[in-house]
C-alpha positions in Angstrom: 140.0 154.5 61.8 139.0 151.5 63.9 142.0 149.4 62.8 144.7 149.3 60.2 146.2 145.9 59.4 149.4 145.1 57.6 149.7 142.3 55.1 153.4 141.3 54.9 153.0 139.0 52.0 156.0 137.0 50.9 158.7 139.3 52.3 160.2 137.5 55.2 163.5 137.3 57.0 166.3 139.9 56.7 166.6 141.8 53.5 169.5 143.7 52.1 168.2 147.2 53.0 168.9 148.7 56.4 166.7 151.6 57.2 164.2 153.7 55.2 164.3 155.0 51.7 161.8 157.9 51.5 160.7 158.5 47.9 158.7 161.6 47.3 157.6 163.5 44.2 154.7 164.6 42.1 152.3 162.3 40.2 153.4 160.7 37.0 157.1 160.2 37.8 156.7 156.5 38.1 157.2 156.5 41.9 155.1 153.5 42.6 156.8 151.3 40.0 160.2 152.5 40.8 159.7 152.0 44.6 158.4 148.5 44.1 161.3 147.6 41.8 163.8 149.1 44.3 162.2 147.2 47.2 162.3 143.9 45.3 165.9 144.5 44.4 166.7 145.0 48.1 164.4 142.3 49.5 162.7 145.0 51.5 159.2 145.9 52.3 157.3 148.5 50.4 154.6 151.1 51.4 152.5 153.1 49.0 151.1 155.9 51.3 149.1 157.3 48.4 147.1 154.1 48.2 146.0 154.7 51.8 144.7 158.2 51.0 143.0 156.8 47.9 141.3 154.1 49.9 139.9 156.6 52.3 138.7 158.6 49.3 136.9 155.5 48.1 135.2 155.3 51.6 134.2 159.0 51.3 132.7 158.5 47.9 130.9 155.3 48.9 129.4 157.2 51.8 128.2 160.0 49.5 130.2 162.6 51.4 131.5 165.8 49.9 135.4 165.4 49.7 135.7 169.0 50.8 133.7 168.6 54.0 136.5 168.0 56.5 134.3 167.0 59.4 132.4 164.4 57.4 135.6 163.1 55.8 137.1 162.7 59.3 134.0 160.8 60.4 134.3 158.4 57.5 138.1 158.0 58.0 137.6 157.1 61.6 135.2 154.3 60.7 137.3 152.8 57.9 139.3 149.6 58.2 142.3 149.3 56.0 144.6 146.4 55.4 147.8 147.5 53.6 150.1 145.1 51.8 153.8 145.6 52.1 155.0 142.9 49.8 156.3 144.8 46.7 155.4 141.9 44.4 151.7 142.1 45.4 151.1 145.0 47.8 147.3 145.4 47.5 144.9 147.2 49.8 141.5 146.4 51.2 138.8 148.7 52.6 136.4 147.2 55.1 137.2 143.8 53.7 136.9 144.7 50.0 139.9 144.6 47.7 140.0 148.2 46.3 143.4 147.9 44.6 141.8 148.7 41.2 139.1 151.0 42.4 141.5 153.5 44.0 143.0 154.2 40.5 139.7 155.2 38.9 139.1 158.7 37.6 136.5 159.6 40.3 139.0 158.8 43.1 141.8 160.7 41.3 139.6 163.8 41.1 138.6 163.6 44.8 141.8 162.4 46.5 143.5 165.8 46.8 140.9 167.4 49.1 140.5 164.2 51.1 144.3 163.9 51.6 144.5 167.6 52.5 142.2 167.1 55.5 144.2 167.5 58.7 142.6 164.7 60.6 143.0 162.2 57.7 146.7 163.1 57.5 147.3 162.8 61.2 145.5 159.5 61.3 147.3 157.9 58.3 150.7 159.3 59.2 150.6 157.7 62.6 149.8 154.3 61.0 152.4 154.8 58.3 155.0 155.4 61.0 153.9 152.2 62.8 154.2 150.2 59.5 157.7 151.6 58.9 158.8 150.8 62.4 157.5 147.2 62.1 159.3 146.7 58.8 162.6 148.0 60.1 162.3 145.8 63.2 161.4 142.6 61.4 163.0 142.9 57.9 165.6 145.6 58.2 164.3 148.1 55.7 161.4 149.5 53.7 160.9 151.7 50.6 158.2 154.3 51.3 156.7 156.4 48.6 154.4 159.4 48.7 154.4 163.2 48.9 155.5 163.9 52.4 157.6 161.0 53.4 160.9 162.8 53.8 159.4 165.9 55.3 156.7 164.5 57.6 156.3 160.7 57.8 160.0 159.7 58.1 162.1 162.9 58.5 165.0 160.8 59.9 165.2 158.5 56.9 168.8 157.9 56.0 168.0 158.3 52.3 165.5 160.8 51.0 164.9 161.1 47.2 162.7 163.6 45.4 161.8 162.0 42.1 160.7 164.5 39.5 160.3 164.9 35.7 158.8 167.4 33.3 155.0 167.8 33.3 154.9 166.6 29.6 156.9 163.5 30.3 154.7 162.7 33.4 151.5 163.1 31.3 152.8 160.8 28.6 153.7 158.1 31.1 150.4 158.4 33.0 148.4 158.2 29.8 150.3 155.1 28.7 149.7 153.5 32.1 146.0 154.3 32.1 145.5 153.0 28.6 147.4 149.8 29.5 145.1 149.3 32.5 142.0 149.8 30.4 141.3 153.3 31.6 140.6 155.7 28.7 142.7 158.9 28.8 144.4 161.4 26.6 147.7 163.2 27.0 145.9 166.6 27.2 143.5 165.5 29.8 146.2 163.8 31.9 148.5 166.9 31.6 145.7 169.1 32.9 145.2 166.7 35.8 148.9 166.5 36.6 149.2 170.3 36.7 146.0 170.6 38.8 147.3 168.1 41.3 150.8 169.7 41.4 149.2 173.1 42.2 146.9 171.7 44.8 149.4 169.4 46.6 152.1 172.0 46.7 149.9 174.8 48.0 147.8 172.9 50.6 148.2 174.0 54.2 148.9 170.5 55.7 152.0 168.6 54.5 152.5 170.4 51.2 154.4 168.6 48.4 158.0 169.7 48.6 161.4 168.2 48.6 163.1 167.7 52.0 166.1 170.0 52.5 168.4 167.0 52.6 166.7 165.1 49.8 168.6 164.0 46.6 166.7 165.2 43.6 166.5 162.7 40.7 165.1 164.0 37.4 164.0 161.0 35.4 162.6 162.9 32.4 165.2 161.2 30.2 165.6 158.0 32.2 163.7 154.8 31.7 162.5 152.6 34.5 165.7 150.5 34.7 167.9 153.7 34.6 165.9 155.2 37.4 166.1 152.2 39.6 169.8 151.9 39.0 170.2 155.6 40.0 168.4 154.9 43.3 170.4 151.6 43.9 173.6 153.6 43.5 172.4 156.1 46.1 171.6 153.3 48.5 175.1 151.9 48.0 176.7 155.2 48.5 174.8 155.7 51.8 176.0 152.3 53.1 172.4 151.1 53.4 172.8 147.8 51.5 174.0 144.7 53.4 175.1 141.8 51.3 176.5 138.3 52.2 
């Protein structure tokens, strides 16, 4: 990767969060929406690490490279230029100057992202840049909410609050289907459920940074919680850890 830029957006000054909230969990739990809402509530920055792997996947597909070919995937990743937004109100991401915020959510990328993100070189490359983004946010704003699959275990193992957000596979499939249809992407609950289960199996069994809860993570099951309830549960954890500064 020749360079990775960071777009800070409208988040300036000192926010209410002190430190890092590491939010991990499988697909379909609403991690992205929850993390953004939490970051907005705390005037903090926000980082969607999954969008970075998806952007590299876009680069791989555009290059006509087999996502399972680690050597070629590494070559493409080394040449890619990402600019990652950290404003939770409008994060965005560009690849080689192109806004790929919508493209990274397409079905082709969803099918290919698991093998690309499992490539050791890709993970080493992106983890290093994710850590740099986190350090910059803590230094300049005070805190950041980071979501992904290996934040508490690999990217930020010293985060003062680690949360593993989970829900039943059926609930996650229902939510993802609703989200896809609202965004104009055709999908069915059965198809999404199969994809959710496929990704769960792949991500939890990969050799590099498998999906799992950190030993000291707080598990939050939001099967029966709506968005507001989930955000409230996380805000309560932030308060209990003494990570929120007011006044």
